[in-house]
C-alpha positions as CSV (number, residue, x, y, z in Angstrom):
1,M,111.6,98.3,99.1
2,I,112.8,101.9,99.0
3,A,116.2,101.5,96.3
4,A,117.9,103.3,98.6
5,L,117.6,101.3,101.3
6,D,118.6,98.3,99.3
7,L,122.0,100.2,99.0
8,L,122.7,101.1,102.5
9,R,122.0,97.6,103.3
10,L,124.8,96.6,100.8
11,A,127.0,99.1,102.8
12,A,126.3,97.5,106.0
13,A,126.8,94.3,104.8
14,L,130.1,95.5,103.3
15,S,131.1,97.2,106.8
16,V,130.5,94.0,108.8
17,V,133.1,91.9,106.1
18,A,135.4,94.7,106.5
19,Y,135.1,94.7,110.6
20,H,135.7,90.5,110.2
21,W,138.8,90.3,108.0
22,L,140.6,93.6,108.3
23,F,140.5,94.0,112.2
24,W,138.3,91.4,114.5
25,G,139.6,88.5,112.8
26,P,143.5,89.5,112.6
27,E,142.8,90.4,116.1
28,N,141.1,87.3,117.4
29,G,143.2,84.4,115.8
30,A,140.4,83.5,113.4
31,I,142.8,84.7,110.8
32,V,146.2,84.0,110.8
33,A,147.5,84.6,107.6
34,F,148.2,88.4,108.4
35,S,148.4,89.8,111.7
36,S,146.9,93.7,111.3
37,T,146.4,95.8,108.0
38,S,146.7,99.7,107.4
39,V,143.0,100.2,107.4
40,G,142.1,98.2,110.9
41,W,141.6,101.4,112.8
42,L,139.2,102.1,110.5
43,A,137.3,98.3,110.0
44,A,137.2,98.7,113.9
45,Y,134.2,100.7,113.4
46,G,132.8,98.1,111.0
47,F,130.6,96.3,113.3
48,L,128.3,99.3,113.1
49,G,126.8,97.6,110.0
50,V,124.7,95.1,112.1
51,Q,123.1,98.4,113.8
52,L,122.3,99.7,110.7
53,F,121.1,96.5,109.5
54,F,119.0,96.2,112.7
55,L,117.1,99.8,111.9
56,I,116.4,99.1,108.3
57,S,115.0,95.5,109.5
58,G,112.8,97.2,112.1
59,F,111.4,99.6,109.1
60,V,110.8,97.0,106.5
61,I,109.2,94.5,108.5
62,L,106.8,97.1,110.2
63,R,105.8,97.8,106.8
64,S,105.4,94.9,105.9
65,A,102.7,93.8,108.5
66,F,100.2,96.1,107.5
67,G,97.5,94.6,105.4
68,R,98.9,91.1,105.7
69,T,97.7,88.1,107.6
70,A,99.6,86.6,110.4
71,S,99.6,83.7,108.4
72,A,101.2,85.9,105.1
73,F,103.3,87.3,107.4
74,G,105.1,84.4,108.9
75,A,105.3,82.5,105.5
76,G,106.9,85.3,103.8
77,R,109.2,86.1,106.5
78,A,110.3,82.3,106.9
79,A,111.1,82.3,103.1
80,R,112.9,85.1,102.9
81,L,114.6,84.0,106.2
82,Y,115.4,80.3,106.1
83,P,116.4,78.8,102.6
84,A,119.8,80.9,102.3
85,F,120.3,80.6,106.1
86,W,119.9,76.8,105.3
87,A,122.4,76.6,102.4
88,G,124.6,78.8,105.1
89,V,124.8,76.2,107.1
90,V,125.4,73.5,104.9
91,L,128.7,75.5,103.4
92,T,129.7,76.8,106.6
93,S,129.4,72.7,108.0
94,A,131.4,71.4,104.8
95,T,134.2,74.3,105.7
96,L,134.3,73.0,109.3
97,L,135.0,69.7,108.6
98,I,137.5,70.4,105.6
99,T,139.8,72.6,107.8
100,A,139.1,70.1,110.7
101,Q,138.0,72.8,113.1
102,S,135.2,70.5,114.2
103,A,134.8,66.6,114.5
104,P,131.9,65.0,112.7
105,S,130.5,63.7,115.9
106,E,130.3,67.1,118.0
107,L,129.3,68.5,114.6
108,L,125.9,67.3,113.8
109,P,123.8,68.0,116.8
110,R,125.7,71.3,116.3
111,V,124.1,71.8,112.9
112,L,120.7,70.4,113.6
113,A,120.3,73.0,116.6
114,N,121.7,75.9,114.2
115,L,119.0,74.8,110.8
116,T,116.6,76.5,113.3
117,M,118.3,79.5,114.1
118,M,117.6,79.4,117.9
119,P,120.6,76.9,119.0
120,G,120.6,78.3,122.2
121,V,117.0,76.8,122.7
122,F,119.2,73.3,122.5
123,G,122.1,74.5,124.5
124,Q,124.3,74.7,121.4
125,P,126.4,77.6,120.4
126,H,125.7,79.3,116.7
127,L,127.9,77.3,114.2
128,D,129.1,81.0,112.9
129,G,129.7,83.4,115.1
130,V,127.6,86.0,112.8
131,Y,124.5,84.0,113.3
132,W,123.9,85.7,116.6
133,T,121.7,88.6,114.7
134,L,120.0,86.2,112.8
135,T,118.3,85.4,116.3
136,L,117.6,88.6,117.4
137,E,115.8,89.1,113.9
138,L,113.8,85.9,114.6
139,Q,112.9,87.0,118.1
140,F,111.5,90.5,116.5
141,Y,109.5,88.9,114.0
142,A,108.1,86.6,116.7
143,L,107.4,90.4,118.2
144,V,105.4,91.7,115.5
145,F,103.9,88.1,114.6
146,F,102.3,87.8,118.2
147,F,100.3,91.2,117.4
148,L,98.7,89.5,114.2
149,V,98.3,86.3,115.3
150,I,96.1,88.4,118.1
151,G,94.6,90.2,115.1
152,R,95.3,93.7,117.3
153,R,97.2,95.0,114.0
154,Q,96.3,98.6,115.1
155,W,98.3,98.0,118.2
156,L,101.6,98.1,116.8
157,E,101.3,101.8,116.4
158,G,100.8,102.9,119.8
159,F,103.4,99.8,121.0
160,F,107.1,100.7,119.2
161,P,107.2,104.3,120.7
162,F,106.5,103.0,124.5
163,W,108.4,99.8,124.1
164,A,111.1,101.7,123.3
165,I,111.0,104.4,126.3
166,G,111.0,101.4,128.2
167,M,113.6,99.7,126.9
168,L,115.8,102.8,127.3
169,A,115.1,102.9,130.7
170,T,116.0,99.1,131.0
171,T,119.4,99.6,128.9
172,V,120.6,102.8,131.2
173,F,119.6,101.3,134.4
174,Y,118.8,97.8,133.9
175,P,121.2,96.1,131.5
176,D,120.7,92.5,132.8
177,V,117.1,92.9,132.6
178,A,117.9,94.6,128.8
179,A,120.2,91.5,127.9
180,L,116.7,89.6,127.8
181,P,115.1,89.1,124.7
182,L,112.8,92.2,123.6
183,C,113.6,93.9,126.4
184,G,116.2,96.5,125.7
185,D,120.1,96.6,124.5
186,L,120.6,96.6,120.5
187,F,116.2,95.8,120.2
188,T,116.0,99.4,120.2
189,L,117.0,100.0,116.9
190,F,114.5,97.7,115.5
191,A,112.0,99.2,117.7
192,G,113.8,102.6,116.1
193,G,113.0,101.4,112.2
194,A,109.5,100.8,113.2
195,I,109.0,104.1,114.7
196,V,110.1,105.4,111.6
197,A,108.0,103.7,109.5
198,L,104.8,104.8,111.3
199,I,106.2,108.4,110.9
200,S,106.4,107.9,107.3
201,R,103.1,106.4,107.1
202,S,101.0,108.5,109.5
203,G,102.8,111.5,110.3
204,W,104.6,113.1,113.9
205,S,103.2,112.9,116.9
206,V,104.2,113.6,120.3
207,H,104.8,109.4,121.3
208,R,105.9,108.6,118.0
209,A,109.0,111.9,118.5
210,A,109.4,110.5,122.1
211,G,109.8,106.9,121.3
212,L,112.1,107.9,118.5
213,I,114.3,110.3,120.8
214,A,114.3,107.2,123.2
215,S,115.4,104.8,120.5
216,V,118.6,106.9,119.5
217,V,119.4,107.2,122.9
218,G,119.3,103.4,124.2
219,A,120.6,102.4,120.7
220,V,123.9,105.2,121.7
221,V,124.3,103.6,125.4
222,A,123.6,99.8,123.9
223,T,126.2,100.1,121.1
224,I,129.0,101.7,123.6
225,R,128.7,99.2,126.0
226,H,128.9,96.2,123.5
227,A,132.1,97.6,121.9
228,A,133.5,98.0,125.4
229,A,132.4,94.2,126.2
230,A,133.8,93.0,123.0
231,G,137.5,94.4,124.1
232,E,137.0,96.8,121.6
233,G,137.0,100.0,123.6
234,D,140.5,100.7,123.4
235,S,140.1,100.7,119.4
236,T,136.8,102.7,118.9
237,N,136.0,106.1,120.4
238,P,132.5,106.4,122.3
239,V,132.1,109.7,120.8
240,V,132.3,108.7,117.5
241,L,130.4,105.3,117.7
242,G,127.6,107.5,119.3
243,A,127.6,110.1,116.6
244,V,127.9,107.4,114.0
245,V,124.5,105.4,115.6
246,V,122.6,108.9,115.5
247,L,123.9,109.3,111.6
248,L,122.6,105.8,110.8
249,Y,119.1,106.9,112.2
250,A,119.2,110.2,110.4
251,F,119.9,108.0,107.0
252,I,117.1,106.2,107.7
253,F,115.0,108.9,108.2
254,V,116.2,111.0,105.4
255,L,116.1,107.9,102.8
256,T,112.4,107.4,103.7
257,L,111.2,110.8,102.9
258,P,108.3,110.4,100.2
259,R,110.7,112.4,97.1
260,M,113.5,110.2,98.2
261,A,111.9,106.9,98.5
262,A,110.1,107.9,95.1
263,I,113.8,107.4,93.6
264,R,114.7,104.3,91.1
265,I,118.3,102.9,90.9
266,P,118.7,100.4,88.7
267,G,120.2,97.0,90.2
268,S,118.8,98.0,93.7
269,R,117.2,95.2,94.4
270,F,119.4,92.7,92.8
271,M,122.4,94.2,94.8
272,G,120.3,94.8,98.4
273,A,119.7,90.8,97.7
274,L,122.8,89.4,97.7
275,T,123.6,91.2,101.4
276,Y,121.8,88.9,103.2
277,P,123.7,85.3,101.5
278,L,127.3,87.6,101.5
279,Y,126.7,88.2,104.8
280,L,126.2,84.2,106.0
281,S,129.1,83.2,104.2
282,H,131.8,85.8,104.5
283,A,132.9,84.8,108.4
284,V,133.9,80.8,108.6
285,V,134.3,80.7,105.2
286,G,136.0,83.9,104.7
287,Y,138.3,83.4,107.3
288,A,139.2,79.4,105.6
289,L,140.0,81.0,102.1
290,L,142.1,83.6,103.5
291,N,143.6,82.1,105.8
292,L,144.5,79.6,102.6
293,W,145.4,82.2,99.9
294,V,146.7,85.3,101.4
295,N,150.6,85.6,100.8
296,P,151.8,88.6,103.6
297,A,153.6,90.2,100.6
298,S,150.3,91.0,98.6
299,I,147.5,91.0,101.2
300,G,145.6,93.4,99.2
301,I,145.5,91.1,96.4
302,G,144.6,87.9,98.3
303,I,141.6,90.1,100.0
304,A,140.5,91.1,97.1
305,V,140.4,87.5,95.3
306,V,138.8,85.8,98.3
307,F,136.4,88.7,98.7
308,V,135.2,88.2,94.7
309,V,135.3,84.1,95.3
310,V,132.8,85.3,98.4
311,V,130.4,87.2,96.3
312,V,130.4,84.6,93.7
313,I,129.0,82.0,96.2
314,A,126.4,84.6,97.4
315,L,125.5,85.0,93.8
316,Y,125.4,81.3,93.5
317,I,123.0,81.1,97.0
318,H,120.7,84.0,95.9
319,L,120.5,82.3,92.2
320,A,120.3,78.7,92.8
321,V,118.9,78.7,96.5
322,E,116.6,81.7,97.0
323,R,115.5,82.4,93.2
324,A,115.1,79.1,91.7
325,G,113.2,77.7,94.8
326,A,111.3,80.7,95.4
327,R,107.8,79.3,94.2
328,L,109.0,75.8,96.7
329,W,109.6,77.9,99.5
330,R,106.9,79.8,99.1
331,S,104.7,76.6,99.2
332,L,106.3,74.8,101.7
333,F,105.8,77.7,104.4
334,R,102.2,78.4,103.5
335,V,101.6,74.8,104.3
336,V,103.2,75.0,107.5
337,F,101.5,78.2,108.5
338,L,98.0,76.4,106.8
339,P,96.5,75.6,110.3
340,L,96.8,79.6,111.2
341,T,95.2,80.0,107.9
342,W,92.2,78.3,108.9
343,F,92.1,79.8,112.3
344,E,92.1,83.5,110.7
345,G,89.3,82.5,108.3
346,R,87.1,81.2,111.9
347,A,88.3,84.8,113.3
348,I,87.3,87.0,110.5
349,G,83.7,85.1,109.7
350,R,83.3,85.8,113.6
351,R,84.4,88.9,113.2
352,T,81.9,89.6,110.0
353,A,78.5,88.2,111.7
354,S,79.3,90.2,114.5
355,D,79.6,93.0,112.2
356,T,76.5,91.9,110.7
357,A,74.5,91.4,113.8
358,G,75.3,94.7,115.0
359,L,74.2,96.6,112.0
360,S,70.8,94.8,112.2
361,A,70.4,95.6,115.7
362,S,70.9,99.6,114.7
363,R,68.3,99.2,112.0
364,P,64.8,100.7,112.6
365,S,62.0,98.0,112.9
């Protein structure tokens, strides 16, 4: 992982925390301990941290796909995504019960559905509102996984630019289609990150440049539309939103240039590792702690105390669940993907036999 991208991931997580705690929570009743903050107008733009997450994810996931089998990719992504998420689901469920926001009888089916990270498939809502981004992440992983399963990793290089161009069309002209999984809207950001990865790996080409431009334009349109649909149009300026999205692309591109990518930043990997558990624990849990501990007379101190507690929770999830159980999780998900490993072995054997037969046929008798 590029060190600067780890810090950028942390910045994205902090901006989302600021958005939920200083703007969205007070505005929408999730936080009742205080009604507004002096920096709420700035925090209203913090949701753009999600856009940054998606860009980074597109870059990182495509890079991780090259040189790996489908089973290795699937097991690696699952081991990265699910353990901390399961811990977050348990923590969020306990918070909802303790604060009487949900009855045990109605919570159980929601929890079971959410453990899959795809609760909508079972007709259940997300346990925590921030989980929707993980569903999109999982769908993007599935797309890359599909190409690896069918043995067409090389097609990814040509696919992503054309995918971005197609999604620009749906996002601008057919928003109902764009709202479908992998058909447009915020998926343009995943495509953009992937195209930057292709450029950093293989250089510029006409279709990569066209795909990147399409991704930027599509992401700007989708971001402005999302802000309006979420009722934030009065709190944010569409020109500023568009400019920030363009800057996010520029940041990703510059930070992945060879000279920048070679820079080592002490502690960056650890800080980057904390972003995921921090994201998982800041909303429902964070709201409950803010409502419990923040005094209107000392809002700043209360928010700082809660932030420290949430960071400690994130630290515990990372160390006790992700890091301490890393070998267990890797083994578990290797077993899950074991049938695919057998299939891959047979496919490689067939290709090797075919190549050998071709060489034999080409030799003069």
